[in-house]
Backbone as JSON Lines, residues from 0, in Angstrom:
{"i":0,"aa":"M","n":[-2.22,22.18,-4.72],"ca":[-3.02,22.67,-5.81],"c":[-4.13,21.65,-6.1]}
{"i":1,"aa":"I","n":[-5.31,22.14,-6.38],"ca":[-6.44,21.28,-6.71],"c":[-6.41,20.99,-8.21]}
{"i":2,"aa":"A","n":[-6.47,19.71,-8.55],"ca":[-6.41,19.29,-9.95],"c":[-7.62,19.79,-10.72]}
{"i":3,"aa":"K","n":[-7.38,20.21,-11.94],"ca":[-8.46,20.6,-12.86],"c":[-8.9,19.34,-13.59]}
{"i":4,"aa":"T","n":[-10.09,18.89,-13.32],"ca":[-10.59,17.66,-13.92],"c":[-11.76,17.99,-14.85]}
{"i":5,"aa":"P","n":[-12.02,17.1,-15.81],"ca":[-13.13,17.33,-16.74],"c":[-14.46,17.02,-16.06]}
{"i":6,"aa":"N","n":[-15.54,17.23,-16.78],"ca":[-16.84,16.83,-16.27],"c":[-16.86,15.32,-16.1]}
{"i":7,"aa":"P","n":[-17.46,14.83,-15.0],"ca":[-17.56,13.39,-14.79],"c":[-18.37,12.72,-15.9]}
{"i":8,"aa":"P","n":[-18.21,11.41,-16.06],"ca":[-17.47,10.53,-15.19],"c":[-15.98,10.45,-15.56]}
{"i":9,"aa":"Y","n":[-15.17,10.18,-14.56],"ca":[-13.76,9.87,-14.7],"c":[-13.38,9.05,-13.48]}
{"i":10,"aa":"Y","n":[-12.13,8.68,-13.34],"ca":[-11.73,7.78,-12.27],"c":[-10.67,8.42,-11.37]}
{"i":11,"aa":"A","n":[-10.7,8.0,-10.1],"ca":[-9.71,8.46,-9.13],"c":[-9.02,7.25,-8.53]}
{"i":12,"aa":"V","n":[-7.7,7.32,-8.42],"ca":[-6.91,6.32,-7.71],"c":[-6.43,7.0,-6.44]}
{"i":13,"aa":"I","n":[-6.86,6.48,-5.3],"ca":[-6.51,7.04,-4.0],"c":[-5.45,6.13,-3.38]}
{"i":14,"aa":"F","n":[-4.26,6.68,-3.17],"ca":[-3.16,5.92,-2.59],"c":[-2.86,6.51,-1.22]}
{"i":15,"aa":"S","n":[-3.18,5.76,-0.17],"ca":[-2.93,6.18,1.21],"c":[-1.76,5.36,1.75]}
{"i":16,"aa":"S","n":[-0.85,6.02,2.48],"ca":[0.33,5.3,2.95],"c":[0.86,5.87,4.26]}
{"i":17,"aa":"T","n":[1.57,5.01,4.98],"ca":[2.39,5.45,6.1],"c":[3.82,5.06,5.75]}
{"i":18,"aa":"R","n":[4.74,5.92,6.12],"ca":[6.15,5.76,5.74],"c":[6.94,5.02,6.81]}
{"i":19,"aa":"T","n":[8.03,4.4,6.35],"ca":[9.06,3.88,7.25],"c":[10.01,5.03,7.57]}
{"i":20,"aa":"Q","n":[11.06,4.76,8.3],"ca":[12.08,5.76,8.6],"c":[13.06,5.92,7.44]}
{"i":21,"aa":"I","n":[13.03,5.02,6.49],"ca":[13.96,5.06,5.35],"c":[13.52,6.13,4.37]}
{"i":22,"aa":"D","n":[14.43,7.03,4.04],"ca":[14.1,8.12,3.13],"c":[14.91,8.08,1.84]}
{"i":23,"aa":"E","n":[15.95,7.26,1.78],"ca":[16.88,7.28,0.65],"c":[16.2,7.13,-0.69]}
{"i":24,"aa":"G","n":[16.25,8.2,-1.48],"ca":[15.71,8.19,-2.82],"c":[14.21,8.4,-2.94]}
{"i":25,"aa":"Y","n":[13.5,8.51,-1.82],"ca":[12.04,8.6,-1.88],"c":[11.57,9.86,-2.61]}
{"i":26,"aa":"G","n":[12.07,11.01,-2.21],"ca":[11.64,12.26,-2.82],"c":[11.9,12.3,-4.31]}
{"i":27,"aa":"Q","n":[13.08,11.84,-4.71],"ca":[13.43,11.81,-6.12],"c":[12.51,10.88,-6.9]}
{"i":28,"aa":"M","n":[12.23,9.71,-6.33],"ca":[11.35,8.75,-7.0],"c":[9.93,9.3,-7.08]}
{"i":29,"aa":"A","n":[9.45,9.93,-6.03],"ca":[8.1,10.49,-6.04],"c":[7.96,11.55,-7.13]}
{"i":30,"aa":"E","n":[8.95,12.4,-7.26],"ca":[8.92,13.44,-8.29],"c":[8.99,12.81,-9.69]}
{"i":31,"aa":"Q","n":[9.84,11.82,-9.84],"ca":[9.97,11.13,-11.13],"c":[8.64,10.46,-11.51]}
{"i":32,"aa":"M","n":[7.97,9.84,-10.55],"ca":[6.7,9.17,-10.84],"c":[5.61,10.18,-11.2]}
{"i":33,"aa":"L","n":[5.61,11.32,-10.54],"ca":[4.65,12.36,-10.87],"c":[4.84,12.85,-12.3]}
{"i":34,"aa":"Q","n":[6.08,13.1,-12.68],"ca":[6.37,13.55,-14.05],"c":[6.01,12.48,-15.08]}
{"i":35,"aa":"L","n":[6.33,11.23,-14.76],"ca":[6.04,10.13,-15.68],"c":[4.53,9.9,-15.8]}
{"i":36,"aa":"A","n":[3.82,9.94,-14.69],"ca":[2.36,9.75,-14.73],"c":[1.71,10.81,-15.61]}
{"i":37,"aa":"A","n":[2.19,12.05,-15.48],"ca":[1.62,13.16,-16.25],"c":[1.79,12.97,-17.75]}
{"i":38,"aa":"Q","n":[2.71,12.13,-18.17],"ca":[2.95,11.87,-19.6],"c":[2.1,10.71,-20.13]}
{"i":39,"aa":"Q","n":[1.39,10.02,-19.24],"ca":[0.65,8.83,-19.65],"c":[-0.69,9.19,-20.28]}
{"i":40,"aa":"P","n":[-1.09,8.45,-21.33],"ca":[-2.4,8.67,-21.92],"c":[-3.49,8.48,-20.86]}
{"i":41,"aa":"G","n":[-4.43,9.39,-20.81],"ca":[-5.55,9.27,-19.88],"c":[-5.33,9.92,-18.53]}
{"i":42,"aa":"F","n":[-4.13,10.43,-18.25],"ca":[-3.86,11.11,-16.98],"c":[-4.55,12.47,-16.98]}
{"i":43,"aa":"L","n":[-5.24,12.79,-15.88],"ca":[-5.97,14.04,-15.78],"c":[-5.42,15.02,-14.75]}
{"i":44,"aa":"G","n":[-4.75,14.5,-13.72],"ca":[-4.22,15.38,-12.68],"c":[-3.93,14.61,-11.41]}
{"i":45,"aa":"V","n":[-3.4,15.33,-10.41],"ca":[-3.04,14.7,-9.15],"c":[-3.13,15.71,-8.02]}
{"i":46,"aa":"E","n":[-3.44,15.21,-6.83],"ca":[-3.42,15.99,-5.6],"c":[-2.75,15.14,-4.54]}
{"i":47,"aa":"S","n":[-1.98,15.78,-3.66],"ca":[-1.23,15.0,-2.68],"c":[-1.04,15.79,-1.39]}
{"i":48,"aa":"A","n":[-1.08,15.07,-0.27],"ca":[-0.82,15.67,1.04],"c":[-0.19,14.6,1.93]}
{"i":49,"aa":"R","n":[0.67,15.04,2.84],"ca":[1.3,14.08,3.76],"c":[1.43,14.69,5.14]}
{"i":50,"aa":"N","n":[0.95,13.95,6.12],"ca":[1.2,14.19,7.54],"c":[1.6,12.84,8.09]}
{"i":51,"aa":"E","n":[0.88,12.33,9.07],"ca":[1.15,10.97,9.55],"c":[0.8,9.96,8.47]}
{"i":52,"aa":"V","n":[-0.27,10.26,7.73],"ca":[-0.69,9.43,6.6],"c":[-0.55,10.28,5.34]}
{"i":53,"aa":"G","n":[0.04,9.7,4.32],"ca":[0.12,10.39,3.04],"c":[-1.03,9.95,2.17]}
{"i":54,"aa":"I","n":[-1.61,10.89,1.45],"ca":[-2.7,10.58,0.53],"c":[-2.41,11.25,-0.8]}
{"i":55,"aa":"T","n":[-2.35,10.44,-1.84],"ca":[-2.2,10.95,-3.2],"c":[-3.38,10.45,-4.0]}
{"i":56,"aa":"V","n":[-4.06,11.39,-4.65],"ca":[-5.2,11.04,-5.51],"c":[-4.81,11.42,-6.93]}
{"i":57,"aa":"S","n":[-4.79,10.43,-7.81],"ca":[-4.56,10.72,-9.22],"c":[-5.86,10.47,-9.97]}
{"i":58,"aa":"Y","n":[-6.07,11.26,-11.02],"ca":[-7.31,11.22,-11.79],"c":[-7.02,10.74,-13.19]}
{"i":59,"aa":"W","n":[-7.92,9.88,-13.7],"ca":[-7.7,9.2,-14.97],"c":[-8.99,9.14,-15.78]}
{"i":60,"aa":"E","n":[-8.84,9.12,-17.09],"ca":[-9.99,9.04,-18.0],"c":[-10.7,7.7,-17.94]}
{"i":61,"aa":"S","n":[-9.94,6.62,-17.7],"ca":[-10.53,5.28,-17.83],"c":[-9.81,4.27,-16.94]}
{"i":62,"aa":"L","n":[-10.47,3.14,-16.73],"ca":[-9.84,2.04,-16.0],"c":[-8.66,1.48,-16.81]}
{"i":63,"aa":"E","n":[-8.78,1.5,-18.12],"ca":[-7.68,1.03,-18.98],"c":[-6.43,1.9,-18.77]}
{"i":64,"aa":"A","n":[-6.59,3.21,-18.69],"ca":[-5.46,4.1,-18.46],"c":[-4.81,3.8,-17.11]}
{"i":65,"aa":"I","n":[-5.62,3.49,-16.11],"ca":[-5.09,3.14,-14.79],"c":[-4.31,1.84,-14.86]}
{"i":66,"aa":"R","n":[-4.85,0.85,-15.57],"ca":[-4.13,-0.44,-15.7],"c":[-2.78,-0.25,-16.39]}
{"i":67,"aa":"H","n":[-2.76,0.57,-17.43],"ca":[-1.5,0.82,-18.14],"c":[-0.48,1.48,-17.21]}
{"i":68,"aa":"W","n":[-0.92,2.44,-16.42],"ca":[-0.01,3.11,-15.5],"c":[0.51,2.14,-14.45]}
{"i":69,"aa":"K","n":[-0.36,1.32,-13.88],"ca":[0.06,0.35,-12.86],"c":[1.12,-0.6,-13.42]}
{"i":70,"aa":"A","n":[1.03,-0.94,-14.71],"ca":[1.94,-1.9,-15.32],"c":[3.16,-1.26,-15.98]}
{"i":71,"aa":"H","n":[3.28,0.06,-15.93],"ca":[4.43,0.75,-16.55],"c":[5.73,0.29,-15.87]}
{"i":72,"aa":"A","n":[6.74,-0.03,-16.65],"ca":[7.98,-0.63,-16.13],"c":[8.62,0.21,-15.02]}
{"i":73,"aa":"E","n":[8.74,1.51,-15.21],"ca":[9.36,2.35,-14.18],"c":[8.48,2.45,-12.94]}
{"i":74,"aa":"H","n":[7.17,2.44,-13.13],"ca":[6.25,2.48,-12.0],"c":[6.33,1.17,-11.21]}
{"i":75,"aa":"L","n":[6.52,0.06,-11.9],"ca":[6.69,-1.23,-11.22],"c":[7.9,-1.21,-10.3]}
{"i":76,"aa":"V","n":[8.99,-0.58,-10.73],"ca":[10.19,-0.45,-9.89],"c":[9.86,0.37,-8.64]}
{"i":77,"aa":"A","n":[9.16,1.48,-8.82],"ca":[8.78,2.33,-7.68],"c":[7.87,1.56,-6.72]}
{"i":78,"aa":"Q","n":[6.95,0.79,-7.25],"ca":[6.06,0.0,-6.4],"c":[6.86,-1.0,-5.56]}
{"i":79,"aa":"R","n":[7.81,-1.67,-6.19],"ca":[8.63,-2.65,-5.47],"c":[9.44,-1.97,-4.36]}
{"i":80,"aa":"L","n":[10.09,-0.86,-4.69],"ca":[10.88,-0.14,-3.69],"c":[10.0,0.38,-2.55]}
{"i":81,"aa":"G","n":[8.8,0.81,-2.88],"ca":[7.86,1.26,-1.85],"c":[7.56,0.15,-0.87]}
{"i":82,"aa":"R","n":[7.27,-1.04,-1.38],"ca":[6.98,-2.18,-0.51],"c":[8.21,-2.59,0.3]}
{"i":83,"aa":"E","n":[9.4,-2.55,-0.32],"ca":[10.62,-3.0,0.34],"c":[11.19,-1.99,1.33]}
{"i":84,"aa":"K","n":[11.07,-0.68,1.03],"ca":[11.8,0.32,1.82],"c":[10.96,1.44,2.41]}
{"i":85,"aa":"W","n":[10.08,2.03,1.64],"ca":[9.52,3.32,2.01],"c":[8.21,3.28,2.76]}
{"i":86,"aa":"Y","n":[7.41,2.23,2.59],"ca":[6.09,2.2,3.22],"c":[5.99,1.11,4.26]}
{"i":87,"aa":"S","n":[5.44,1.47,5.42],"ca":[5.14,0.46,6.43],"c":[3.73,-0.1,6.19]}
{"i":88,"aa":"A","n":[2.89,0.68,5.53],"ca":[1.55,0.23,5.15],"c":[1.04,1.12,4.02]}
{"i":89,"aa":"Y","n":[0.2,0.55,3.17],"ca":[-0.43,1.35,2.12],"c":[-1.73,0.69,1.69]}
{"i":90,"aa":"K","n":[-2.58,1.48,1.06],"ca":[-3.83,0.97,0.5],"c":[-4.13,1.78,-0.75]}
{"i":91,"aa":"T","n":[-4.55,1.09,-1.8],"ca":[-4.94,1.74,-3.05],"c":[-6.43,1.49,-3.26]}
{"i":92,"aa":"R","n":[-7.13,2.57,-3.57],"ca":[-8.56,2.47,-3.86],"c":[-8.81,3.11,-5.23]}
{"i":93,"aa":"I","n":[-9.66,2.47,-6.02],"ca":[-9.99,3.0,-7.35],"c":[-11.49,3.27,-7.36]}
{"i":94,"aa":"C","n":[-11.84,4.49,-7.74],"ca":[-13.23,4.94,-7.68],"c":[-13.64,5.59,-8.99]}
{"i":95,"aa":"R","n":[-14.89,5.46,-9.32],"ca":[-15.47,6.19,-10.45],"c":[-16.09,7.47,-9.89]}
{"i":96,"aa":"V","n":[-15.68,8.59,-10.4],"ca":[-16.23,9.87,-9.98],"c":[-17.49,10.13,-10.8]}
{"i":97,"aa":"E","n":[-18.61,10.18,-10.12],"ca":[-19.9,10.38,-10.77],"c":[-20.31,11.84,-10.79]}
{"i":98,"aa":"R","n":[-19.85,12.57,-9.79],"ca":[-20.24,13.97,-9.66],"c":[-19.12,14.71,-8.95]}
{"i":99,"aa":"D","n":[-18.88,15.94,-9.35],"ca":[-17.97,16.8,-8.6],"c":[-18.5,18.23,-8.65]}
{"i":100,"aa":"Y","n":[-18.13,18.98,-7.66],"ca":[-18.54,20.39,-7.59],"c":[-17.59,21.11,-6.65]}
{"i":101,"aa":"G","n":[-17.58,22.41,-6.7],"ca":[-16.7,23.15,-5.83],"c":[-16.7,24.64,-6.15]}
{"i":102,"aa":"M","n":[-15.69,25.3,-5.65],"ca":[-15.51,26.71,-5.85],"c":[-14.1,26.93,-6.36]}
{"i":103,"aa":"E","n":[-13.95,27.74,-7.37],"ca":[-12.63,28.03,-7.91],"c":[-12.27,29.47,-7.63]}
{"i":104,"aa":"T","n":[-10.96,29.7,-7.47],"ca":[-10.51,31.08,-7.23],"c":[-9.95,31.68,-8.48]}
């Protein structure tokens, strides 16, 4: 599903990753983080896809909202487990969305 975002400017956090063979608890943690992120002030939406590389883009009102999410206690646990078990590589990019356009159904 394509996230419904407000008129720019707003921010996008792009999380790209490759997985290890370890799957224990990954799906449950991913779902828990999605639900928790959606409850955070400044959260606007999320889009995600996974093949060989997984890409999750979350949208936020401000850099401050992103900082708060990154430092959230439960999110810190997920980050640690990701580094220790679930990801063989990852990269996070933070961008300011200046313009968006598209077609809606």
